[in-house]
N, C-alpha and C positions, 0 to 999 in steps of 0.2 A: 171388731175394729172396722170402721167405715173406710171407704176409698179415700175420703178427704183427710183421714189421719196419716196416710202414708204418702200423699202428694205433697211436693215442696210448695212453700208459700210463693205467691205470685212475684214478690220482689225479693226472693231469696237469692243470695249471691251465687253466681255460677262457680262450679269447682274450677281450680286453676288449670286442670288438665282437660277441661271440656273442649268442645269444638271451637273454631275460630270465631270470635265476636263479629257481629255484623259490621262495626265500625272498621275493624282491621281488614276484613274482606273488602270493604269499600275502598279503603286506602290502597290496598294491593292492587285492586282492579284499576283504579285511576292511575297508579304508578305504572302498571303494565302498559296501558293504553298510551301513556305519555312517553315512555321509553320506546314504544313500537314506532311512534311518529317522529321521535327526536332527531334521526338523521336527516329529516326534511327541514329542520329548523336550524341546526348547528352542524359543525364539522364532524363527520362520524368518528374520526380518531379521538377527538376530544370527548365525545359522549362515551366511547369505549373506555377511555381512561378514567372517567368519573365512575363508571360501573365497576371497574376493576378495584378501585380504591374503596368504593362503598362496600364491596364484598370483604375487602381487607379489614376495614374498620369494624364491620359486623362481626367478623371472626375474632378480632381483638376484644370486642365488647363481650363476647361470650365468656372470655377468661376474666376480664376485669369486672364487668357489670353484673354477671351472674355467678362467677366463680369467686369473685373477691380477691383475685391475684393479679398484682401489677407486674407486668413484664416490660423491660426495657430492651428486650432482644428480639422482637418479632420480626425485624428486618432479615434475620437469618433464615426464617422459613419462607418469607415472601421472595427474597432474592435467591435463596438456594433452590427453590422450585423453579424460578425463572431460568437459572443456569441449566438445570437438569433438563427442563422441557426444551430449551433452545438447542442444547447439545443433542437431544433425542431427535429433534426435527432435522438439524443440519448434518449431523454425522451418521446417526443411525437410520435416517430416512423414514421416521415414523409419521404417520398421519396426525393431523392437529389434535383430535380427540385422545389418541394414544399418548402423544407427547404431553398433553395436559395431565393426563391420568398418572403417567409416570413421575412427572414433577410433583404432583399432589402426594403420591405415595412416599417420594423421597422426603418431602417436608414432614409427613406424618412420622416417619422413622427417625428423622433428626429431632422432631419434638419429643418422641419417646425416649431418646438417648438423654437429651438435656433435661427434660421434665422429670425423669426418674431420680436425678441428682438434685435439681432445683427445689422440688417440693419438700425436701428435708429441712428446708428453712422457711421462715415466715417473714412477712413485712418487708422492710427495706433491704434485708439480707437476701431474700428471694429475688427482689428486683436486680440487686447488684450481681447475683450469680447469673441470671439470665443475660445481663449486659456483658458480663465477662465472656460468656460462651459465644455471644454474637460477635464480640470483637475478634475472638479466636477464629470464628468462621470467616470474618471479613479478611483477616491476613491470609487464611487458607485460600480464599478466592483470588486474592492478589498474587499469590505465588504458584498456584496449581497450573498445570499445563493446558487442561482442557477448558479452563475458563477464559483463556485469552489475556490474562493479566489485566493491565489497565485499559486495553482496547475493548475487553469484553468479547462476547460472541455476537458477531454482526451478520447482517444479510441472512437471517433465519428464514427459510422457506416456509410459507403458509400451507402449500399443498392442497389436498382435497379432503374434505370430510368423509370418513369411511372409505376413502380412496375413490369416491364417486362424484361428490359435489364440490367443485372448486370454490375456494374461498379466498382467492388471490386479491379480489377487489375489497375495498373498505366496506361497501354496502353488503356484500355477502358475509364477510366475517362479523359484521355488526350483530347480526341476528344469532350467530353462534355464541358470541359474548353475552347477548341478552339472555339466551337460554341458560348459560352456565351461571351467571350472576343471579338471575331471578330464581333459578332452582336452588342455588346455594343459600340464598337468604330465606327462602321458604323452609329449607331443611334446617337451618339454624333456628327459625321460629318454632319448628316442631320440637327441636331438642329442648328449647327453653320452657315450653309449656308441656313437657312430658314429665312423668314421675322422676326421671333422673334430673331434670331441670329444677324441680321442686326441692329435691335433696340438696342440689348445689346452692339454692337460695338459703336453705337451712344452715349449711355450713358456713356461708358467707355472713349470716346474721349472728350466729351463735355456734362456733365450732365446738366448744366443750359440750354443749348440750347435744349436738349431733353425735359426738362420740359416745356420750352416755346412753343414747338411744340405740347404740349397737351399729351405727354406720362406720364403714371402714373409710375414714376421711381421706387418707392418702391415696387410696385407690380412685376415689371419685375425683380428687385433684389431678391425678395423672391422666385420667380419662378425659377430663375437660381441657387439660393442657395439650394433649395430643389432637383432640378435635379441633381446637382453636389453631394449632399449628397447621393441620391438614387444610382447613379452609383458607387460611392466609396463603399457604402454598398454592392452592387452586386459583387464587386471585393473582399471584405472582407468575404462575405458568401461563395463565391466560394473557396477562400483560405482555409476556415475551412474544406471544404470537401476534399481538396487536402491533407492537413497535418493531418486530422482527429484530429484537436486540436484548441481550442480557448484559448488564454492566454492573460495576462496583456501586453505582448509586443505589441500586436495589438492596444491597447488603450493608450499606453504611448506617452508623448509628443514628444519623439524622432522619432516616426512614422510619426507624422505630419511634422517634420523637414525634414525627408528623402523624402517625396513626394515633398516638396518645392524644394529640391535639384535635384530631378529627372527632374522636370519641367523646372527649370532655365538651367540646363545643356543641355537638349535637345533643348529647345527653347520655350519660353512663347508665346502664341498666334499663334502657328503653330499646324497643324494636327498631324504631324509625330514626333515632337520633343519630347513630353512626352514618346512615345513609345521607341525611341532611349535612352533617358535619363534613363528610368527604366531599360532597358537591360544593359546599362553600370554599373549602381549602383549595381544591383543584381549580375551581373557576378563578380564584384569586391568583393563583400561580400562572394560569393561562392568559388571563386578560391584563394582568399587571406585569407580565414579564418584561416589558420594555423599560421598566423602571429599575431593572438590575437588582442590586442588593437591597434596595428599599422595600422589595417585596417582603423580605424577612421581617423588617421593621413593622410594616403594616400588619403582617400576620400577628406579631407579638402584640401589637396595640388592640387588634380585634379580639385576641385570645383573653387579654387582661379585661377588656370591657365585657366580654362574654361571661367571664367568671364572676365579675362584680354585679352584672345585671341579671344574669341567668345562672343562679347557683347550682341548679340541677341540669343545666344545658338548656338549649332552646326548646327541644321537644319535651324535656322533663318539666319545664315551666308550663308549657302548653297543656301537658297532661295534668298537671296540678290544678290549672284553671278549670279544665274540663271535668276534673275529678274522675277520669277514666284513664286506665293505663294505655300508653302508646309505645 
């Protein structure tokens, strides 16, 4: 056998779990540089809000785009982690990184509890179960003492990173949020392109066949549900540090709807689609806020146009044109 017999063909397709493609590396590099200088171009709090929701949408996309599970209750993990992180900072006096970590763990545990029940149903029944649990959590947040009821948890102290580096200013906090968001998205990217991610795609495409191959489908579903909840919690906990506030808005059903909109608009099952979708939606909310309730109408029109013109989402269509996964 010659060496040429065992070498792959020059144009052979890369394995799905191989290293990051050069195109993706270039996009991540450009994205990082852009985010690093973004506070010089826009208000830092607005930029941090975009990053938090980009991570939230990416976490939701892990469940919907790669796990094939539609959840209408992700606000529970996003808002729940926000409440826990805010409480940990204000009442327990934890530093920002510990508060965010505690909030993320709380979201993961909540996802484990809800997911272990929800995955027993499929399709619209699964979605309705997640919505029901999210509404239960909303009323819990409304009535519980530590959440502050309708007032929420206000004036959350930002403190000092590791107890050493103050992050009271928006400029200092920005780079903490950048590290959390960028690190979270890279971790999600690794999950999607790991053997675990490939099994998720197989379950999404043909669950009976995955079962016939010996995969414990419900175990994989629960794992991706918990991971998605944890990263949604990471986004919510970080947001509570940015706005120094945890409120009922974060756990309201409309928040679950917003993250669905962001993901569908950017492109379900793409890496960069949720980031773009979150950027578009948050930018509209920020710069069209003076129009009051009309913002919701405009969002609806843009969503309808997006579905009609970009069936696979904006990034999904671009990926189809380039014939390369994005």
